[in-house]
Each structure stands twice: as structure tokens, then as C-alpha cells.
VOMI-234029 format. One record per residue (C-alpha): residue number from 1; residue in three letters; x, z, y. Coordinates in pm, whole numbers. Layout:
BEGIN
NUM, Ala, X, Z, Y
...
***
This chain:
BEGIN
1, Unk, 7395, 10876, 10673
2, Unk, 7270, 11221, 10792
3, Unk, 7533, 11479, 10958
4, Unk, 7422, 11820, 10946
5, Unk, 7589, 12128, 11054
6, Unk, 7529, 12503, 10882
7, Unk, 7669, 12833, 10884
8, Unk, 7663, 13012, 10572
9, Unk, 7894, 13167, 10298
10, Unk, 8027, 12963, 10047
11, Unk, 8121, 13025, 9636
12, Unk, 8473, 12863, 9509
13, Unk, 8393, 12709, 9192
14, Unk, 8726, 12484, 9124
15, Unk, 9100, 12506, 9239
16, Unk, 9375, 12394, 9100
17, Unk, 9600, 12369, 9351
18, Unk, 9491, 11997, 9420
19, Unk, 9153, 11980, 9456
20, Unk, 8933, 12297, 9596
21, Unk, 8554, 12261, 9511
22, Unk, 8281, 12508, 9667
23, Unk, 7930, 12514, 9717
24, Unk, 7730, 12618, 9981
25, Unk, 7351, 12657, 10073
26, Unk, 7142, 12461, 10310
27, Unk, 6770, 12524, 10374
28, Unk, 6727, 12651, 10027
29, Unk, 6902, 12343, 9875
30, Unk, 7270, 12423, 9709
31, Unk, 7570, 12156, 9781
32, Unk, 7898, 12091, 9664
33, Unk, 8210, 11973, 9849
34, Unk, 8551, 11946, 9804
35, Unk, 8844, 11848, 9955
36, Unk, 9261, 11762, 9865
37, Unk, 9517, 12051, 9956
38, Unk, 9835, 11896, 9864
39, Unk, 10043, 11881, 10189
40, Unk, 10145, 11552, 10280
41, Unk, 10472, 11565, 10463
42, Unk, 10701, 11209, 10583
43, Unk, 11024, 11215, 10742
44, Unk, 11223, 10924, 10907
45, Unk, 11560, 10883, 11113
46, Unk, 11728, 10599, 11269
47, Unk, 12011, 10538, 11487
48, Unk, 12266, 10292, 11625
49, Unk, 12586, 10338, 11772
50, Unk, 12739, 10066, 12031
51, Unk, 13117, 10024, 12090
52, Unk, 13129, 10036, 12449
53, Unk, 13542, 10028, 12455
54, Unk, 13828, 10035, 12251
55, Unk, 13803, 10462, 12332
56, Unk, 13408, 10504, 12406
57, Unk, 13112, 10411, 12216
58, Unk, 12730, 10524, 12257
59, Unk, 12540, 10679, 11984
60, Unk, 12155, 10666, 11987
61, Unk, 11934, 10834, 11747
62, Unk, 11588, 10917, 11651
63, Unk, 11330, 11047, 11414
64, Unk, 11031, 11109, 11354
65, Unk, 10854, 11382, 11115
66, Unk, 10459, 11378, 11003
67, Unk, 10258, 11665, 10748
68, Unk, 9946, 11822, 10778
69, Unk, 9819, 12179, 10723
70, Unk, 9512, 12156, 10480
71, Unk, 9578, 12546, 10435
72, Unk, 9377, 12595, 10730
73, Unk, 9083, 12459, 10550
74, Unk, 9195, 12637, 10219
75, Unk, 9182, 12999, 10413
76, Unk, 8872, 12889, 10611
77, Unk, 8666, 12821, 10272
78, Unk, 8835, 13141, 10110
79, Unk, 8740, 13331, 10404
80, Unk, 8375, 13205, 10345
81, Unk, 8373, 13323, 9971
82, Unk, 8412, 13668, 10089
83, Unk, 8101, 13704, 10217
84, Unk, 8165, 13557, 10602
85, Unk, 7988, 13263, 10742
86, Unk, 8164, 12956, 10823
87, Unk, 8061, 12657, 10956
88, Unk, 8059, 12341, 10776
89, Unk, 7977, 11991, 10904
90, Unk, 7895, 11754, 10660
91, Unk, 7705, 11451, 10548
92, Unk, 7411, 11545, 10341
93, Unk, 7281, 11192, 10248
94, Unk, 7637, 11067, 10090
95, Unk, 7813, 11201, 9773
96, Unk, 8145, 11144, 9613
97, Unk, 8205, 11191, 9247
98, Unk, 8482, 11382, 9112
99, Unk, 8580, 11504, 8779
100, Unk, 8830, 11768, 8717
101, Unk, 9117, 11778, 8472
102, Unk, 8901, 11971, 8223
103, Unk, 8637, 11669, 8249
104, Unk, 8365, 11877, 8426
105, Unk, 8209, 11619, 8684
106, Unk, 8090, 11702, 9045
107, Unk, 7916, 11539, 9325
108, Unk, 8023, 11649, 9645
109, Unk, 7914, 11590, 10005
110, Unk, 8160, 11460, 10243
111, Unk, 8300, 11700, 10513
112, Unk, 8376, 11594, 10854
113, Unk, 8488, 11987, 10963
114, Unk, 8491, 12371, 10858
115, Unk, 8523, 12629, 11081
116, Unk, 8511, 13013, 11051
***
């Protein structure tokens, strides 16, 4: 595994609102990378009630909500596709194969961070 960081522009080559695939150049080699950009959200609530006396009860409620924001990566890639420079940290030795719904295959580098 070899992690590299490059500051470059990108070209979006696939976006079906689920997976975004783009390409970039580093040292004369063109790479492709992509990521899921479907938002994940989960919520859970629970509670309890304890009867203290005939007219008094104690209620406790708790909850947790978890969500991610892939929109920040999407907007950063779009910013890079408009001719601006963005910084990508990726693994140049490992790829993941991805095939679109239209049977277009891509070999994607693993991404660690995107900033712009």
C-alpha cells in the first residue's frame, strides 16, 4: 500500500446519484476514483417510566441520531471539475473494480481524503 497526495483538477466521468466516479492525473498517469454518495441516516429512541407513588411517576427518555454528509466530497469534486485545484489522498497500489448499471467497468483507486 502506498498512500499519495496530489493537488490537481478532476473530470467527472460517472454520476448516477449513488456513485460518483472521476479521474485525475498524477505524474503523467491518469487514475480513476469514486465513492458512494447516498446519505446514511439512523435514529433510535427509547425510554422508561417508573411509578414512584399513586400520583407521581418519573419518565426518562433518550435518543441518538447518526448521519453522514457525503455532499461535502461531492461538492469538492464538482469544484475540482470546474477547473480548480483540489487535494486528493489516495492509495496508488490498490484498486477496487466497479461496474455501472450500464455495464461500464471502472478500476477505482481507494480514497482517503478530498479537500479543496
